[in-house]
C-alpha positions as CSV (number, residue, x, y, z in Angstrom):
1,M,110.8,110.1,83.0
2,S,112.5,111.7,80.3
3,R,115.4,113.2,82.3
4,L,116.0,110.2,84.5
5,T,118.9,108.0,83.0
6,A,118.3,104.4,83.1
7,D,120.5,104.2,86.2
8,L,118.5,106.7,88.2
9,R,115.3,105.7,86.9
10,D,115.7,102.4,88.7
11,R,116.2,104.1,91.8
12,I,112.7,105.1,92.0
13,V,110.2,102.7,92.5
14,R,106.3,102.6,93.1
15,D,104.7,99.5,95.1
16,P,101.2,99.7,96.5
17,K,102.4,97.3,99.1
18,V,105.2,100.0,100.1
19,M,104.1,103.5,101.5
20,V,100.7,103.1,99.6
21,G,102.2,103.0,96.5
22,K,104.0,106.5,96.7
23,P,107.2,106.6,94.8
24,V,110.1,105.8,97.0
25,V,113.8,105.1,97.1
26,R,114.4,101.4,95.9
27,G,115.0,99.3,98.8
28,T,113.9,101.7,101.2
29,R,110.5,103.0,102.7
30,I,111.7,106.7,101.9
31,P,109.2,108.3,99.9
32,V,110.5,110.8,97.3
33,E,108.1,113.6,98.9
34,R,110.1,113.3,102.1
35,V,113.4,113.6,100.5
36,L,112.3,116.9,98.4
37,A,110.3,118.0,101.6
38,H,113.5,117.8,103.6
39,L,115.7,119.3,101.1
40,A,113.0,122.4,100.7
41,D,113.2,122.7,104.6
42,T,117.1,122.2,105.0
43,P,118.9,122.2,101.7
44,D,121.8,120.7,103.3
45,L,123.0,117.2,101.9
46,G,124.9,116.7,105.3
47,D,121.8,117.1,107.2
48,L,119.8,115.0,104.7
49,F,122.0,112.3,104.9
50,E,122.1,112.2,108.8
51,A,118.3,112.0,108.7
52,F,118.4,109.0,106.3
53,P,121.6,107.3,106.4
54,R,120.6,104.7,103.6
55,L,120.4,107.6,100.9
56,T,122.9,108.1,98.4
57,L,123.9,111.2,96.5
58,D,122.5,109.0,93.4
59,D,119.3,108.6,95.4
60,V,119.0,112.2,96.1
61,R,119.6,113.0,92.2
62,A,117.0,110.4,91.2
63,C,114.4,112.1,93.4
64,L,115.4,115.5,92.2
65,A,115.0,114.2,88.6
66,Y,111.8,112.4,89.3
67,A,110.3,115.9,90.7
68,H,111.6,117.6,87.6
69,D,109.9,115.1,85.4
70,A,106.7,115.6,87.4
71,V,106.7,119.2,86.9
72,E,107.4,118.6,83.0
73,R,104.5,116.1,82.8
74,E,102.1,118.7,84.4
75,Q,103.3,121.6,82.5
76,A,102.5,119.5,78.9
77,G,99.2,118.7,80.4
78,H,98.4,122.3,80.5
79,R,99.6,122.9,77.0
80,S,97.6,119.8,75.8
81,G,94.5,120.9,77.7
82,E,94.4,118.0,80.1
83,P,93.1,118.8,83.5
84,S,96.0,119.2,86.1
85,A,96.0,116.9,88.9
86,A,95.5,120.2,91.3
87,S,92.1,121.0,89.2
88,R,90.6,117.6,89.3
């Protein structure tokens, strides 16, 4: 996670016992993908915080940085000739 600072990196965790190992916001069962989907559908932080009251602005920043890094890793895989997850 190259763009994530250590502070933000600690906010996103993966545990096979929590949400089947999906990346989630630490201390919650809120998957990163759910935060991103909510923002894609309704890009309003007030609405997001109303739907997920435990989230903080830094949690949202961490989710966005996590997604950014995932896209960068995907692009790096394309440049190196590795198959993407979508093509497997």
